N, C-alpha and C positions, 0 to 999 in steps of 0.2 A: 505493498500499500505506501510507502512510505519514497521507493522507488516511481513509484509512476505521480503520486503526487506531485514528486522534480520533476519529474516530466513535463506536467503542466504547466508548472511556473515557469520553467523553462522555456517552452513553447509561449507562452503568454508574456514574460519582458520581451521575446524579440519580434514581438508584434509591431508590425508599420514601423521597423525598424531601418533607415534608409543612408549607408555610408556616405551620401552626399550631404548631408545636412552636416553643421558646424557639429562641434564636439559637446557644446553645450545642450544644442534641442536635441540630440543623441541619450545625453546624458540624464534628461530631465522626460525623452519618451521613456527610457527605463525604469524609471523610478514611479512615474504614472502608469505605465502599465502590470506593475509589480502593486501597487494601491491598487488599481482598479479589479485583479483578480483575486488579491487579498478580501476587497472590500464588496465584490460579488459572491465568493466563496467563504465566507467566515469559521467555519467548519473546519474547510482543510486548513485555514490558514492557524486554527488553533489545535489540529492535529502535529502539524509540521513542527509548531513551536514549541511543543509538550512532548514530541517524539525526539527532536532534535537535544534536547536539553534532558534526557531523561537517562538514566543507566543501562538503558535497553540497547540503545546504539554504540555503534564499534566503529573506531573509526576507519575500519575499511569501507562499510556504509557509504560513508561521506564519502569518500573518495573514491568510491565506484558511480556514484550517481552525482558528482563535480560538472560529467560530462553533459548534463542538463543543462548546465546555465554556464559554460565554458567560455562564450562569446563575450558576455556580457561581463565574465574575469579579465579575460584579455583588454578589454576595452577600458578597465577602470584600470589595469598595469598598465597602458598604456597614457594613461590621463597624469598615474604619475611619474612615468620617465619623462612626460613633456611639463610636468612642472604644473599640470593644471588643476593634478589633486595632489591632495596633502599625501606624502610618503606615510602608509599604517598597513595593517593587519589590512587583508583583502577580505577578510570572514568578518570583521567588525566594521567594513563600509559597507 
C-alpha cells in the first residue's frame, strides 16, 4: 500500500511539469501539485505520514520507493547547486 501511494504521489507531483518554465515556476508547480494531492486525498496523506514515521518502515522500503519522485529530488538538488535553494537534507525539504 505504501509503495502504491508513493507512486500516486510521484505522479501527482509531476503533473503539468514543463522544463521550459523558470525554476521558480516549476518549484511552485511541484508544491501546488503536492498540496492538491494531499488536500484531495487526506486519508492517503495521513497514512503516508503515519507509516513513514512508524517503526514498521525500513530504510530499504524508503529507498525502493524513492524512484516515484526522483525527478523532483533531482530538481531540488539542481536548485541547491545553482544556489537558488539552500543546501540542506533533501528529505527535510
